[in-house]
VEXMIFI-554067 format. One record per residue: residue in one letter; z, y, x of N, C-alpha, C in turn. Coordinates in steps of 0.001 Angstrom, whole numbers, padded with zeros to 6 digits, always signed. Layout:
% residues N
aZYXZYXZYX...
% end
This chain:
% residues 141
m+076937-159547+191034+076304-158870+189616+075987-157446+190221k+076761-156752+191094+076266-155501+191680+075119-155784+192574r+074894-156991+193165+073792-157153+194087+072576-157318+193196y+072636-157740+192035+071521-157778+191118+071182-156492+190545l+072009-155759+190201+071628-154350+189641+071194-153616+190678i+071632-153726+191747+071044-152826+192925+069651-153303+193206l+069402-154809+193187+068022-154939+193344+067025-154728+192297l+067695-154624+191007+066905-154472+189943+066637-152807+189894c+067582-151959+190347+067209-150555+190518+066143-150262+191613a+066108-150941+192541+065394-150665+193977+063868-151288+193266f+063640-152499+192622+062463-153087+192102+061936-151677+191139l+062669-151361+190370+062187-150297+189281+061771-148990+189961l+062490-148752+191044+062082-147497+191792+060697-147668+192566a+060621-148639+193214+059248-149211+193667+058186-149284+192858f+058491-149842+191701+057367-149980+190892+056857-148657+190273s+057878-147739+190048+057642-146475+189533+056698-145657+190404i+057249-145666+191697+056489-144794+192904+054979-145497+192831t+054819-146547+192922+053461-147246+193156+052590-146791+191868g+053407-146923+190578+052508-146667+189655+051963-145208+189538i+053048-144325+189998+052475-142913+190073+051403-142492+191026t+051509-143418+192188+050476-143051+193041+049107-143846+192820y+049246-144951+192041+047952-145442+191589+047128-144925+190440t+047934-144234+189435+047506-143589+188480+047084-141868+188868a+047472-141546+190090+047170-140079+190477+045534-139938+190585k+045150-138893+189935+043728-138602+190059+043304-138271+191540k+042114-139030+191718+041671-138459+193087+040398-137461+192754k+040662-136401+193585+039720-135280+193628+039415-135009+195104t+038144-134568+195089+037728-133974+196456+038457-132685+196732q+038796-132397+197774+039510-131191+198123+038587-130156+198286e+038579-129144+197276+037583-127956+197331+038567-126786+196990l+038321-125785+197750+039233-124610+197671+039055-123879+196516v+040003-123956+195635+040085-122836+194302+041557-122535+194214d+041668-121144+193861+043139-120601+193639+043800-121652+192611h+043101-121838+191382+043714-122840+190414+043041-123855+189878d+043487-124933+190307+042859-126326+189799+043736-126851+188635l+043259-126543+187484+043913-127064+186272+043735-128386+186191d+042540-129068+186768+042483-130530+186709+043761-131165+187333q+044661-130859+187842+045681-131201+188654+046958-131201+187577f+046822-130524+186338+047707-130333+185565+047615-131250+184336d+048802-131528+183568+048387-132261+182174+047978-131361+181399k+047440-131727+180264+046933-130769+178984+047904-129713+178677d+049084-129950+178403+050008-128766+178033+049895-127726+178979m+050153-128260+180309+050280-127147+181350+049036-126382+181391r+047630-126980+181281+046547-126359+181141+046370-125398+180155y+046960-125685+178970+046971-124965+177896+047882-123524+178140a+049034-124007+178649+050002-122783+178928+049553-121873+179975f+048827-122432+180970+048277-121575+181945+047134-120386+181654v+046377-121208+180553+045386-120245+180060+045949-119341+179082s+046961-119541+178324+047655-118674+177463+048128-117570+178419s+048848-117848+179454+049463-116920+180380+048171-116144+181011l+047137-116644+181231+046009-115805+181717+045506-114917+180690m+045329-115461+179516+045017-114362+178443+045942-113227+178085n+047249-113638+178229+048367-112425+178059+048275-111573+179165d+048307-112060+180351+048346-111035+181605+047020-111362+182490p+045830-111081+182235+044618-111179+183127+044801-110504+184352e+045403-109525+184412+045329-108595+185810+045871-109462+186861e+046967-110366+186722+047400-111058+187451+046453-112097+188157y+045439-112511+187466+044645-113513+187960+043162-113191+188419l+042790-111789+188232+041438-111175+188463+040992-111551+189805h+039856-112093+190210+039142-112343+191353+039616-113514+191884q+040352-114511+191258+040858-115556+191691+040031-116876+191086t+039708-117877+191833+038818-118963+191520+039684-119975+190747m+038934-120741+189766+039601-121691+188863+038597-122723+188529r+039385-123934+188317+038481-125062+188100+039289-125830+186858t+038568-126003+185873+039458-126945+184600+038191-127672+183988d+038621-128358+182995+037678-129181+182148+038127-128825+180671g+037187-128909+179908+037478-128674+178367+036142-128910+177703v+036234-128605+176461+035062-128903+175605+034282-127752+175562f+032964-127820+175952+032050-126698+175952+031397-126441+174608y+031302-125073+174215+030329-124549+173020+029817-123326+173575s+028435-123153+172852+027745-122092+173013+027318-121479+171653f+027403-120276+171478+027008-119620+170170+026277-118466+170154q+025618-117834+169193+025069-116530+169176+025775-115709+168308n+025952-114385+168736+026803-113406+167969+025988-112965+167066g+026492-112048+166335+025624-111121+165190+024604-110383+165967q+024591-109795+167212+023492-109330+167839+022542-110011+168703g+022609-111203+168574+021907-111978+169014+022078-112591+170534r+023289-112154+171221+023588-112434+172502+024256-113925+172379i+023975-114553+173465+024458-116073+173521+025752-115969+174177h+026880-116573+173633+028057-116726+174373+028319-118070+174642d+028981-118379+176090+029393-119688+176219+030916-119824+176358v+031489-120763+175905+033019-120805+175830+033487-122048+176244i+034524-122250+177120+035021-123828+177375+036562-123688+176492y+036804-124591+175488+037961-124752+174906+038910-125759+175595i+040158-125044+175829+041227-125865+176399+042331-126028+175393s+042591-127347+175362+043751-127622+174232+044777-128343+174805d+046010-128400+174037+047193-129140+174557+046870-130554+174334t+048057-131306+174621+047854-132588+174396+047465-133223+172931m+048322-132685+171996+047997-133104+170750+046844-132464+170059g+046108-131596+170659+044800-131063+170215+045080-130050+169108c+046295-129773+168742+046411-128842+167744+046257-127351+168149c+046413-126860+169420+046423-125565+169907+045163-125519+170951q+044299-124308+170736+043386-124349+171706+043186-122892+172193k+042721-122677+173370+042216-121389+173998+040889-121444+174343g+040276-120538+173867+038708-120349+174526+038720-119455+175448l+038070-119795+176721+037815-118992+177771+036387-118822+177983l+035765-117422+178044+034466-117227+178024+033852-117463+179372l+032804-117809+179081+032093-118504+180656+030802-117327+180734v+030719-116973+182152+029300-116290+182477+028874-117209+183502l+027732-117965+183011+027175-119157+183781+026209-118607+184966q+026410-119096+186047+025584-118806+187157+024208-119167+187052d+023299-118361+187372+021961-118456+187085+021434-119825+187529g+020841-120418+186758+020212-121612+186898+020890-123000+186217q+022104-122673+185673+022946-123590+185280+022400-123885+183858t+022268-125343+183573+021781-125749+182333+022884-125898+181519r+022959-125265+180249+024035-125643+179200+024158-126844+178685p+025428-127475+178827+025669-128838+178351+025523-128705+176626a+025486-129821+176131+025416-129968+174355+026789-129329+174011n+026548-128866+172846+027832-128383+172285+028947-129633+171925g+030071-129364+172105+031136-130508+171906+031373-131473+173431t+030565-131138+174285+030674-131996+175296+031783-131616+176329m+032562-132737+176717+033770-132446+177664+033048-132306+178931t+033323-131085+179632+032717-130427+180652+033924-129924+181761e+033657-130134+183099+034443-129731+184118+033555-128557+184704i+034233-127377+184716+033669-126041+185263+034457-125241+186325k+033888-124586+187128+034694-123539+187889+033923-122452+188225g+034693-121175+188457+034245-119883+188673+035195-118838+189022t+034791-117776+189012+035850-116738+189244+036275-115903+188209l+037483-115560+188010+038131-114873+186935+037916-113129+187093e+037005-112662+186160+036518-111389+186014+036444-111078+184658y+036327-109937+184613+036095-109107+183252+034679-109098+182782a+034612-109518+181541+033042-109301+180976+033242-108336+180019c+032297-107407+180225+032301-106256+179200+031396-106268+177983e+032065-105992+176941+030943-105831+175799+030932-104400+175417e+030286-104087+174543+029974-102782+174036+031359-102011+173986d+032402-102499+173096+033510-101839+172762+034793-102310+173437h+034914-103273+174216+035961-103915+174825+035681-104922+176245r+036590-105323+176951+036409-106385+177688+037300-107386+177446e+036843-108712+178222+037532-109822+177921+037547-110698+179378i+038630-111385+179637+038552-112164+180796+037710-113181+180632s+037090-113609+181585+036057-114795+181603+035888-115251+182955l+035313-116404+182907+035148-117266+184046+033548-116911+184665s+033585-116099+185574+032156-115442+186085+031638-116421+187130s+030319-116343+187144+029636-117210+188192+030032-118743+188015a+030280-119001+186737+030682-120348+186406+029507-121376+186931v+029912-122636+187347+029360-123510+187679+029677-124995+187036i+028887-125624+186479+029061-126956+185932+029178-127764+186846c+030439-128537+186917+030599-129506+187852+030376-130826+187460s+030575-131109+186330+030361-132576+185594+030423-132572+184267e+029875-133475+183594+029823-133780+182335+030444-135307+182114p+031762-135376+182066+032095-136868+181989+031890-137527+180761
% end
């Protein structure tokens, strides 16, 4: 009986290890300080929340993530680009302001988009906000 139990445990352990390696996301290794694509959705949301609460810690660092892209015009006619990063259930979202690199084509609103850039402050008339500057659209899955 012990032998069967040990064999069953070994089989389950081997199966779980191969299952983890099989489902792991294959990404090209590109140097960024924070690759949020390697996190699950809850960790991405938590990271962006931390980024919003303490932006000084992340300034001038590079980041890659994916989320839902939206572009809108404010009251003064200025266009703002944002990528929304949500948790697993989709009930909580954080929007990260984007400053697209010249020559980048904006995806359609509501498109799931992978993007990378450098975390910098974007200055408005009366305040500054953390943003993903020199943002490059990597893919539109």
